[in-house]
C-alpha positions as CSV (number, residue, x, y, z in Angstrom):
1,M,7.7,-3.0,-42.5
2,Q,11.4,-2.4,-41.7
3,A,10.5,0.2,-39.2
4,L,8.2,-2.2,-37.4
5,I,10.9,-4.8,-37.3
6,Y,13.3,-2.3,-35.8
7,R,10.8,-1.5,-33.1
8,L,10.2,-5.1,-32.2
9,E,14.0,-5.5,-31.9
10,G,14.2,-2.6,-29.5
11,N,15.8,-0.2,-32.0
12,I,13.3,2.6,-31.4
13,Q,15.3,5.5,-32.7
14,E,16.0,3.7,-36.1
15,S,12.3,2.8,-36.4
16,L,11.4,6.5,-35.6
17,E,13.6,7.7,-38.4
18,L,12.0,5.3,-40.9
19,F,8.4,6.2,-39.8
20,Q,9.3,9.9,-40.1
21,S,10.4,9.2,-43.7
22,C,7.1,7.5,-44.4
23,A,5.2,10.5,-42.9
24,V,7.1,12.9,-45.1
25,L,6.3,10.9,-48.2
26,N,2.6,10.6,-47.3
27,P,1.7,13.3,-44.8
28,Q,-2.0,12.8,-45.2
29,N,-1.8,9.2,-43.9
30,A,-2.9,9.1,-40.2
31,D,-1.5,5.7,-39.7
32,N,2.1,6.9,-40.5
33,L,1.7,9.7,-37.9
34,K,0.4,7.3,-35.3
35,Q,3.5,5.1,-35.8
36,V,5.7,8.2,-35.4
37,A,3.9,9.2,-32.3
38,R,4.2,5.7,-30.8
39,S,7.9,5.6,-31.4
40,L,8.3,9.0,-29.7
41,F,6.2,7.8,-26.8
42,L,8.5,4.7,-26.4
43,L,11.5,7.1,-26.4
44,G,9.9,9.0,-23.5
45,K,9.2,12.1,-25.6
46,H,5.6,12.5,-24.5
47,K,5.1,16.1,-25.4
48,A,6.3,15.4,-29.0
49,A,4.1,12.4,-29.1
50,V,1.1,14.5,-28.1
51,E,1.8,17.0,-30.9
52,V,2.0,14.2,-33.5
53,Y,-1.1,12.4,-32.2
54,N,-3.0,15.7,-32.4
55,E,-2.0,16.1,-36.0
56,A,-3.2,12.5,-36.7
57,A,-6.5,13.3,-34.9
58,K,-7.1,16.1,-37.4
59,L,-6.9,13.5,-40.2
60,N,-9.1,10.9,-38.5
61,Q,-11.3,12.2,-35.7
62,K,-13.0,8.9,-35.0
63,D,-10.0,6.7,-34.2
64,W,-10.2,5.4,-30.7
65,E,-6.5,4.5,-30.6
66,I,-5.5,8.1,-31.1
67,C,-7.8,9.2,-28.2
68,H,-6.6,6.4,-26.0
69,N,-2.9,7.0,-26.7
70,L,-3.3,10.7,-26.2
71,G,-4.8,9.9,-22.8
72,V,-1.8,7.7,-21.9
73,C,0.6,10.5,-23.0
74,Y,-1.2,13.1,-20.9
75,M,-1.2,10.7,-17.9
76,Y,2.6,10.4,-18.1
77,L,2.7,14.2,-18.3
78,K,0.5,14.4,-15.2
79,H,-2.2,16.3,-17.1
80,F,-4.9,14.1,-15.6
81,N,-8.0,16.1,-16.6
82,K,-6.9,16.0,-20.3
83,A,-6.0,12.4,-20.0
84,K,-9.5,11.5,-18.6
85,D,-11.2,13.5,-21.3
86,Q,-9.3,11.7,-24.1
87,L,-9.9,8.2,-22.5
88,H,-13.6,9.0,-22.1
89,S,-13.7,10.0,-25.8
90,A,-12.0,6.7,-26.7
91,L,-14.7,4.8,-24.8
92,Q,-17.4,6.6,-26.6
93,L,-15.8,5.6,-29.9
94,N,-15.0,2.1,-29.0
95,R,-15.0,0.3,-25.7
96,H,-11.8,-1.6,-24.8
97,D,-10.5,-3.2,-21.6
98,L,-7.2,-1.4,-21.9
99,T,-8.9,2.0,-21.9
100,Y,-10.9,1.2,-18.8
101,I,-7.7,0.0,-17.1
102,M,-5.8,3.2,-17.9
103,L,-8.8,5.4,-16.8
104,G,-9.0,3.5,-13.5
105,K,-5.2,4.0,-12.9
106,I,-5.6,7.8,-13.4
107,H,-8.3,7.9,-10.7
108,L,-6.0,5.9,-8.4
109,L,-3.2,8.3,-9.1
110,E,-5.5,11.1,-8.0
111,G,-6.5,9.2,-4.9
112,E,-10.1,8.8,-6.0
113,L,-10.6,5.2,-5.0
114,E,-14.4,5.2,-5.3
115,K,-14.3,6.5,-8.8
116,A,-11.7,4.0,-9.7
117,I,-14.0,1.2,-8.4
118,D,-16.9,2.6,-10.5
119,I,-14.7,2.5,-13.6
120,Y,-13.5,-1.1,-13.0
121,K,-17.1,-2.2,-12.3
122,K,-18.1,-0.8,-15.7
123,A,-15.1,-2.6,-17.2
124,V,-16.2,-5.9,-15.6
125,E,-19.7,-5.5,-17.0
126,F,-18.2,-5.0,-20.4
127,S,-15.7,-7.9,-20.1
128,P,-16.9,-10.2,-17.3
129,E,-14.2,-12.8,-18.0
130,N,-11.2,-10.5,-17.9
131,T,-9.2,-11.9,-14.9
132,E,-7.0,-8.8,-14.6
133,L,-10.1,-6.6,-14.2
134,L,-11.7,-9.0,-11.7
135,T,-8.5,-9.2,-9.7
136,T,-8.0,-5.5,-9.6
137,L,-11.5,-4.8,-8.5
138,G,-11.2,-7.4,-5.8
139,L,-8.1,-5.8,-4.5
140,L,-9.7,-2.4,-4.4
141,Y,-12.6,-3.8,-2.4
142,L,-10.1,-5.5,-0.2
143,Q,-8.4,-2.2,0.4
144,L,-11.7,-0.7,1.5
145,G,-12.4,-3.6,3.8
146,I,-15.4,-4.8,1.8
147,Y,-14.4,-8.4,2.1
148,Q,-17.6,-10.0,0.7
149,K,-17.3,-8.2,-2.6
150,A,-13.6,-8.7,-2.7
151,F,-13.9,-12.4,-2.1
152,E,-16.6,-12.6,-4.8
153,H,-14.5,-10.9,-7.5
154,L,-11.3,-12.7,-6.6
155,G,-13.2,-16.0,-6.7
156,N,-14.5,-15.2,-10.1
157,A,-11.0,-14.4,-11.3
158,L,-9.8,-17.8,-10.0
159,T,-12.7,-19.5,-11.7
160,F,-11.6,-18.3,-15.1
161,D,-7.9,-18.7,-14.3
162,P,-7.1,-21.0,-11.4
163,S,-3.4,-20.2,-11.7
164,N,-3.8,-16.4,-11.4
165,Y,-1.2,-15.8,-8.7
166,K,-2.4,-12.2,-8.0
167,A,-5.8,-13.5,-7.1
168,I,-4.4,-16.4,-5.0
169,L,-2.1,-14.0,-3.1
170,A,-5.0,-11.7,-2.4
171,A,-7.2,-14.5,-1.2
172,G,-4.4,-15.7,1.0
173,S,-4.1,-12.2,2.5
174,M,-7.8,-12.2,3.3
175,M,-7.5,-15.6,5.1
176,Q,-4.4,-14.2,6.9
177,T,-6.4,-11.1,8.0
178,H,-8.9,-13.4,9.7
179,G,-6.3,-15.4,11.5
180,D,-6.3,-18.5,9.2
181,F,-2.5,-18.5,9.0
182,D,-2.1,-22.2,8.0
183,V,-4.6,-21.9,5.1
184,A,-2.9,-18.7,4.0
185,L,0.5,-20.3,4.0
186,T,-1.0,-23.1,1.8
187,K,-2.1,-20.4,-0.7
188,Y,1.3,-18.7,-0.6
189,R,3.0,-22.0,-1.3
190,V,1.1,-22.2,-4.6
191,V,2.1,-18.6,-5.5
192,A,5.8,-19.3,-4.7
193,Y,5.9,-21.6,-7.7
194,S,4.8,-18.8,-10.0
195,V,6.7,-15.8,-8.5
196,P,9.4,-17.1,-6.1
197,E,11.1,-13.7,-6.0
198,S,8.0,-11.6,-5.1
199,P,8.7,-9.2,-2.2
200,P,5.0,-9.0,-1.1
201,L,4.8,-12.8,-1.1
202,W,7.7,-13.1,1.4
203,N,6.4,-10.2,3.4
204,N,3.0,-12.0,3.8
205,I,4.7,-15.3,4.6
206,G,6.8,-13.6,7.2
207,M,3.7,-12.0,8.8
208,C,2.0,-15.4,8.9
209,F,4.8,-16.8,10.9
210,F,4.6,-13.7,13.1
211,G,1.0,-14.4,13.7
212,K,1.9,-18.0,14.6
213,K,4.6,-16.6,17.0
214,K,7.4,-18.1,15.0
215,Y,9.4,-14.9,15.2
216,V,12.8,-16.2,13.9
217,A,11.1,-17.7,10.8
218,A,9.2,-14.4,10.4
219,I,12.4,-12.4,10.4
220,S,14.0,-14.7,7.9
221,C,11.2,-14.3,5.4
222,L,11.0,-10.5,6.0
223,K,14.8,-10.2,5.5
224,R,14.4,-12.0,2.1
225,A,11.6,-9.6,1.2
226,N,13.8,-6.7,2.2
227,Y,16.6,-8.1,0.0
228,L,14.3,-8.2,-3.0
229,A,12.7,-4.7,-2.3
230,P,15.2,-2.7,-0.1
231,F,13.2,0.5,-0.5
232,D,9.8,-0.8,0.5
233,W,8.9,1.0,3.7
234,K,6.2,-1.5,4.6
235,I,8.7,-4.4,4.8
236,L,10.9,-2.2,7.0
237,Y,7.9,-1.4,9.1
238,N,7.2,-5.1,9.6
239,L,10.8,-5.9,10.4
240,G,10.8,-3.2,13.1
241,L,7.6,-4.5,14.5
242,V,8.9,-8.1,14.8
243,H,12.1,-7.0,16.4
244,L,10.1,-4.9,18.9
245,T,8.1,-8.0,19.7
246,M,11.3,-9.9,20.3
247,Q,12.6,-7.1,22.5
248,Q,15.5,-6.5,20.1
249,Y,15.2,-2.7,20.3
250,A,18.4,-1.7,18.6
251,S,17.5,-3.7,15.5
252,A,13.9,-2.3,15.7
253,F,15.3,1.2,15.8
254,H,17.4,0.5,12.7
255,F,14.5,-0.7,10.6
256,L,12.0,1.8,11.8
257,S,14.5,4.7,11.1
258,A,14.9,3.4,7.6
259,A,11.1,3.2,7.1
260,I,10.7,6.8,8.3
261,N,13.2,7.9,5.7
262,F,10.9,6.5,3.0
263,Q,7.6,7.4,4.7
264,P,8.2,10.5,6.8
265,K,4.5,11.5,7.2
266,M,3.3,8.4,9.0
267,G,2.6,8.9,12.7
268,E,2.6,5.2,13.6
269,L,6.2,4.9,12.5
270,Y,7.3,7.6,14.9
271,M,5.3,6.0,17.7
272,L,7.1,2.7,17.2
273,L,10.4,4.4,17.0
274,A,9.6,6.1,20.3
275,I,8.8,2.7,21.9
276,A,12.2,1.4,20.7
277,L,14.0,4.5,22.1
278,T,12.1,4.2,25.4
279,N,13.4,0.7,25.8
280,L,16.9,1.8,24.9
281,E,16.6,4.4,27.7
282,D,16.8,7.4,25.4
283,V,13.8,9.2,26.9
284,E,14.7,12.6,25.4
285,N,14.6,11.4,21.8
286,A,11.6,9.1,22.6
287,S,9.7,12.2,23.7
288,R,10.6,14.0,20.4
289,A,9.4,11.0,18.4
290,Y,6.1,10.9,20.3
291,A,5.6,14.6,19.8
292,E,6.1,14.1,16.0
293,A,3.7,11.1,16.1
294,V,1.0,13.2,17.8
295,A,1.4,16.0,15.3
296,L,1.1,13.6,12.3
297,D,-1.6,11.2,13.5
298,Q,-4.9,12.9,14.3
299,S,-7.0,9.7,14.7
300,N,-5.1,7.0,16.6
301,P,-5.7,7.3,20.4
302,L,-2.8,4.8,21.0
303,V,-0.3,7.5,20.2
304,N,-1.6,9.8,22.9
305,L,-2.0,6.9,25.4
306,N,1.6,5.7,24.9
307,Y,2.9,9.3,25.1
308,A,1.0,9.8,28.3
309,V,2.5,6.7,29.9
310,L,6.0,8.0,29.0
311,L,5.3,11.4,30.4
312,Y,3.8,10.0,33.6
313,N,6.8,7.8,34.2
314,Q,9.0,10.8,33.9
315,G,6.9,12.7,36.5
316,E,5.3,15.2,34.0
317,K,1.8,14.6,35.2
318,K,0.3,17.7,33.7
319,K,1.5,16.9,30.2
320,A,0.5,13.3,30.7
321,L,-3.0,14.5,31.6
322,A,-3.2,16.6,28.5
323,Q,-2.3,13.6,26.3
324,Y,-4.8,11.4,28.2
325,Q,-7.6,13.9,27.6
326,E,-6.7,14.1,23.9
327,M,-6.9,10.3,23.8
328,E,-10.3,10.4,25.3
329,K,-11.5,12.9,22.6
330,K,-10.2,10.6,19.9
331,V,-11.9,7.6,21.4
332,T,-15.2,9.5,21.7
333,L,-15.0,10.5,18.0
334,L,-14.3,6.9,17.1
335,K,-17.2,5.6,19.1
336,G,-19.5,8.2,17.5
337,S,-18.4,7.4,14.0
338,S,-18.8,3.7,14.2
339,S,-19.3,0.8,16.6
340,L,-15.8,-0.2,17.6
341,D,-14.5,-3.0,19.8
342,F,-11.4,-1.6,21.5
343,D,-8.6,-4.0,22.4
344,P,-8.8,-5.1,26.0
345,E,-5.1,-4.2,26.6
346,M,-5.7,-0.7,25.5
347,V,-8.7,-0.4,27.7
348,E,-6.9,-1.8,30.7
349,M,-3.9,0.5,30.2
350,A,-6.2,3.5,29.8
351,Q,-8.0,2.7,33.0
352,K,-4.7,2.4,34.9
353,M,-3.5,5.6,33.4
354,G,-6.7,7.4,34.3
355,A,-6.6,6.1,37.9
356,A,-3.0,7.1,38.3
357,L,-3.6,10.6,37.0
358,Q,-6.7,11.2,39.1
359,V,-5.6,9.5,42.4
360,G,-1.9,9.8,42.0
361,E,-1.3,6.2,43.3
362,A,1.9,4.5,42.2
363,L,0.8,1.5,40.3
364,V,2.8,-1.6,39.5
365,W,3.3,-0.6,35.9
366,T,4.9,2.7,36.9
367,K,8.0,1.3,38.4
368,P,11.3,3.0,37.4
369,V,12.4,2.3,33.9
370,K,15.6,0.7,35.2
371,D,13.7,-2.4,35.9
372,P,13.5,-4.3,32.5
373,K,10.3,-6.1,33.5
374,A,8.6,-2.9,34.6
375,R,9.8,-1.1,31.4
376,H,8.3,-3.9,29.4
377,R,5.0,-3.5,31.2
378,T,4.9,0.3,30.9
379,T,5.5,0.2,27.2
380,S,3.4,-2.8,26.4
381,A,0.6,-0.6,25.0
382,N,3.2,1.3,23.1
383,R,4.7,-1.7,21.4
384,S,1.4,-3.0,20.5
385,S,0.3,0.3,19.0
386,S,1.6,-0.6,15.6
387,L,-0.9,-3.4,15.5
388,Q,-4.4,-3.3,16.5
389,Q,-4.0,-6.4,18.4
390,P,-1.6,-6.8,21.4
391,L,1.9,-7.5,20.1
392,G,2.4,-10.9,21.5
393,S,-1.0,-12.3,20.5
394,S,-1.5,-14.6,17.5
395,Q,-4.7,-12.8,16.6
396,A,-4.3,-10.9,13.3
397,L,-0.8,-9.8,14.0
398,G,0.1,-10.8,10.5
399,Q,-2.6,-8.4,9.4
400,A,-0.6,-5.6,10.6
401,M,2.1,-5.9,8.1
402,S,0.8,-8.7,6.0
403,S,-0.5,-7.4,2.9
404,A,-4.0,-6.9,2.6
405,A,-5.1,-5.2,-0.4
406,G,-2.8,-3.0,-1.1
407,F,-1.8,-1.7,-3.8
408,G,1.3,-0.5,-2.6
409,E,1.3,-0.6,-4.0
410,T,-1.6,-3.4,-2.8
411,T,-2.6,-2.8,0.0
412,Q,-5.0,-4.0,3.9
413,L,-4.1,-1.6,6.6
414,P,-1.7,-2.5,9.4
415,A,-3.5,-3.3,12.6
416,G,-2.2,-1.9,15.8
417,A,-2.0,-3.7,19.1
418,G,-3.9,-2.4,21.9
419,G,-6.3,-0.4,19.9
420,P,-9.4,-0.6,17.8
421,S,-8.6,-2.6,14.8
422,Q,-10.9,-0.4,12.7
423,F,-9.3,3.0,12.7
424,A,-7.4,4.4,9.8
425,K,-4.0,2.8,9.6
426,P,-1.3,2.8,6.9
427,P,-1.6,0.2,4.2
428,S,0.3,-3.0,4.8
429,L,2.3,-4.6,2.1
430,P,0.9,-5.0,-1.4
431,L,-0.6,-8.3,-2.1
432,E,1.2,-8.9,-5.3
433,P,4.4,-7.7,-6.9
434,E,2.6,-4.9,-8.8
435,A,-1.1,-5.0,-8.8
436,D,-2.5,-2.6,-11.3
437,P,-3.9,-0.3,-8.7
438,A,-0.7,-0.3,-7.0
439,E,1.2,0.5,-10.1
440,A,-1.1,3.5,-10.5
441,I,-0.5,4.8,-7.0
442,R,3.2,4.0,-6.9
443,P,4.6,3.0,-10.3
444,E,7.1,0.2,-10.1
445,V,10.6,1.1,-11.1
446,Q,11.2,-0.6,-14.4
447,E,12.4,0.3,-17.9
448,Q,10.2,3.0,-19.3
449,R,9.8,1.3,-22.7
450,E,8.3,-1.8,-21.2
451,T,5.8,0.1,-19.1
452,Q,4.7,2.2,-22.0
453,K,4.4,-0.7,-24.4
454,S,1.9,-2.3,-22.1
455,S,-0.2,0.8,-21.6
456,L,-0.5,2.0,-25.2
457,A,-3.2,0.7,-27.4
458,P,-2.0,-1.8,-30.0
459,E,-1.4,-0.3,-33.4
């Protein structure tokens, strides 16, 4: 009893010593060993905890808690196959919501989104009134773009718990995705009472204002989100995007460079950085950024189109033609894989580019870069590339960086202007501070003891 009190007070080491004394006095008691292993787990000694749990399992082979906690320990040790085996064993012995949640997180950690959805569907069938499971499943469907099922599960979650801020935030994100910015802001206002210091909340609010073309308000909200989560690359992405829209290229360069430091494998970031550098008249580094974007992004034709525009304006028509042909290949593949509606701005720019390369005529948009207005025109497709809608439009701009399902953690994908809004894009900001799926993909930085307490099965 004293050991349990110590643990509740946070004195884990003292509780461990007392539990070890109990285990020495009665080594055949599996419960004593379970308590020793739990204390070791809370101290971050996962390997030692696994050894003790295995000893306890020899004394009681049909205890679901031992299997569950072994699975959690293996998950933290990144032995995912062993973790899944133990969690499946726990479910065979006794089905619990917590076991389903941990199993789903492991699949998310491995990037197996479809398998995670199957696990959460089984969990919802077992516990249809669990709002956490319903919300998580809704967010996963939202990440896949299956809005009907996402809305259904989020609606069920709100039916059982009308104050569930995660579900409200996700629903607001869906409305924001479809351009209902005022309705989304109404939802976010409700969430602000529950979690006023949520970075994803302020990110989404900022992108709502962006969609309404209230850029100063958007920057204010995004700066607050950045203050609350300075290492979140998605917020930095959004700030760079808004500054590009406002033609504040130096500020855009600052935020996009910071985002690249945290997400160096994302081609769209390099493309936006190249746009900023082009407008800052640093063509050499802009070309390098475009080259990196082309190497990293194998599906977005906007990257090649924007690069072709830059090369053409620099008089390198052969290289521009090569990029244009690569863009055509990507567009053909996208048309073959699904029915896409390409953005009119992208189509117009591509037609002008094609005419210029074939005929060699000097079009209006190819004026020297020294002319600010001409420079703005030549890079309009570029700036919009981060979104799948033109950068100045109010149509789904908030989508781009507003959070859609994402599990950062939560995550919808950023749309890019001037391009098909359906190709693969990087996830926009998470919909809630730490949705479970997001935690699985990108665990939130917090004290280890708290995280572990919530994931272990109750003793």
